[in-house]
C-alpha positions as CSV (number, residue, x, y, z in Angstrom):
1,M,-1.8,19.9,22.2
2,T,-2.6,16.9,20.2
3,D,-5.3,16.5,17.5
4,S,-8.5,14.9,18.4
5,F,-9.1,11.5,16.6
6,E,-11.7,13.0,14.4
7,D,-9.4,15.8,13.1
8,F,-6.6,13.3,12.7
9,A,-8.9,10.7,10.8
10,T,-10.3,13.5,8.5
11,R,-6.8,14.4,7.4
12,Q,-5.5,10.9,7.0
13,V,-8.5,9.1,5.3
14,T,-8.0,10.0,1.8
15,P,-4.2,9.4,1.6
16,L,-4.8,5.9,3.4
17,L,-7.5,5.0,0.9
18,R,-5.3,5.8,-2.0
19,Y,-2.6,3.6,-0.5
20,A,-4.9,0.8,0.5
21,T,-6.5,0.7,-2.9
22,V,-3.1,0.2,-4.6
23,L,-2.0,-2.3,-2.0
24,T,-5.1,-4.3,-2.2
25,G,-6.1,-4.0,-5.9
26,D,-9.8,-3.6,-4.8
27,P,-11.3,-0.2,-3.8
28,H,-14.0,-2.0,-1.6
29,L,-11.5,-4.1,0.3
30,A,-9.4,-0.9,0.7
31,Q,-12.3,0.8,2.3
32,D,-12.8,-2.3,4.7
33,V,-9.0,-2.3,5.6
34,V,-9.0,1.5,6.3
35,Q,-12.1,1.3,8.3
36,E,-10.9,-1.5,10.4
37,S,-7.6,0.2,11.0
38,L,-9.3,3.5,11.9
39,L,-11.6,1.7,14.4
40,R,-8.7,0.1,16.0
41,A,-6.7,3.4,16.1
42,Q,-9.6,5.2,17.7
43,Q,-9.7,2.6,20.5
44,R,-6.0,3.2,21.1
45,W,-5.8,7.0,20.2
46,A,-4.5,8.2,23.6
47,R,-1.4,6.0,23.0
48,I,-1.1,6.7,19.3
49,A,-1.5,10.5,19.6
50,T,1.5,10.6,21.7
51,L,3.8,8.9,19.1
52,D,6.2,11.0,17.1
53,A,4.7,9.9,13.8
54,P,1.0,8.8,14.3
55,A,0.2,8.9,10.5
56,A,3.1,6.4,9.8
57,Y,1.8,4.2,12.6
58,L,-1.7,4.2,10.9
59,K,-0.1,3.3,7.6
60,R,1.6,0.5,9.2
61,M,-1.8,-0.6,10.8
62,V,-3.3,-0.4,7.3
63,T,-0.4,-2.6,5.9
64,N,-0.8,-5.1,8.8
65,E,-4.5,-5.3,8.3
66,Y,-4.1,-5.9,4.5
67,L,-1.4,-8.6,5.2
68,G,-3.7,-10.2,7.8
69,W,-6.5,-10.6,5.3
70,R,-4.5,-13.3,3.5
71,R,-6.7,-16.2,4.6
72,R,-10.0,-14.2,4.3
73,L,-9.5,-12.7,1.0
74,R,-11.4,-14.1,-1.9
75,P,-9.7,-13.7,-5.4
76,H,-10.2,-10.1,-6.5
77,L,-10.4,-8.4,-9.8
78,P,-7.3,-7.0,-11.3
79,L,-6.2,-3.6,-10.2
80,T,-7.6,-1.0,-12.5
81,G,-8.6,2.7,-12.4
82,V,-6.3,3.8,-9.6
83,D,-5.0,7.3,-10.0
84,P,-1.2,7.6,-10.1
85,P,0.5,9.9,-7.5
86,G,1.2,12.7,-10.1
87,P,-0.1,14.0,-13.3
88,D,-0.5,11.4,-16.0
89,S,-1.3,11.8,-19.8
90,T,-3.8,9.5,-21.6
91,D,-0.8,8.2,-23.9
92,H,0.5,6.2,-20.8
93,Y,-2.9,5.0,-19.5
94,D,-2.6,1.4,-21.1
95,E,0.9,1.1,-20.0
96,R,0.0,2.1,-16.4
97,E,-2.9,-0.3,-16.3
98,A,-0.6,-3.1,-17.5
99,M,1.9,-2.3,-14.9
100,L,-0.8,-2.1,-12.2
101,Q,-2.0,-5.6,-13.3
102,R,1.6,-7.0,-13.1
103,I,2.0,-5.5,-9.5
104,D,-1.3,-6.9,-8.4
105,K,0.1,-10.4,-9.0
106,L,3.1,-10.1,-6.8
107,P,3.2,-11.9,-3.5
108,R,1.7,-9.7,-0.7
109,K,4.9,-8.5,1.1
110,Q,6.6,-7.8,-2.2
111,K,3.7,-5.9,-3.4
112,A,3.5,-3.9,-0.2
113,A,7.3,-3.0,-0.5
114,V,6.9,-1.9,-4.1
115,V,3.9,0.3,-3.2
116,L,5.6,1.7,-0.4
117,R,8.8,2.6,-2.4
118,Y,7.4,3.7,-5.7
119,Y,3.9,4.8,-4.8
120,E,4.3,6.3,-1.3
121,G,8.0,7.3,-1.8
122,C,9.2,5.6,1.3
123,D,12.8,4.8,2.1
124,D,14.2,1.3,3.2
125,A,14.0,2.3,6.9
126,E,10.3,3.5,6.6
127,I,9.3,0.3,4.7
128,A,11.0,-1.8,7.1
129,A,9.2,-0.1,10.1
130,I,5.7,-0.4,8.3
131,L,6.4,-4.1,7.4
132,G,7.9,-5.0,10.6
133,C,11.1,-6.4,9.1
134,A,14.7,-5.8,8.6
135,Q,16.0,-3.3,5.9
136,V,17.8,-6.1,4.0
137,T,14.5,-8.0,3.8
138,V,12.9,-4.8,2.3
139,R,15.7,-4.6,-0.4
140,S,15.2,-8.5,-1.0
141,H,11.4,-8.0,-1.4
142,I,11.9,-5.2,-3.9
143,S,14.6,-6.9,-5.7
144,R,12.7,-9.9,-6.3
145,A,9.5,-8.1,-7.3
146,L,11.4,-6.0,-9.7
147,A,13.0,-9.1,-11.3
148,V,9.5,-10.6,-11.7
149,L,8.2,-7.3,-13.2
150,R,11.0,-7.1,-15.6
151,A,10.7,-10.7,-16.8
152,D,6.9,-10.1,-17.1
153,E,7.7,-7.0,-19.3
154,R,10.2,-8.8,-21.6
155,V,7.5,-11.4,-22.2
156,R,4.8,-8.9,-22.8
157,Q,7.1,-7.1,-25.3
158,S,7.9,-10.3,-27.2
159,L,4.4,-11.0,-27.9
């Protein structure tokens, strides 16, 4: 017996909001993206409920919704105040905030790949499925993003 949409959505809304907040860099936009994705999922629930991994499908919907907002997005404030996936000490708060701001400046697909890999813990195959691209493209996105982040870190340290 499959879950009702309401039960499924109740279990998934908090992790989806955390994911979308890191992805968008804006908690209010994250709520809009998740809400729109959940509305579309509710309309298609009979089909989505039969999938092997409906939660992964919904994460892909959130990712696609975020990527689709490209033309509609206004410039947003830098990403701050997002809780990390695990425990954090206050000693690392400034460093984490600086890294989140650098990640927030990446191109959307690179940012999505980095968030999926290092925040969500997805492997190349999972990321490729969510982004709708080849695994080699995922590795390329992550490689390019890490190169930019490393260069930014070197510049920051030299100041």
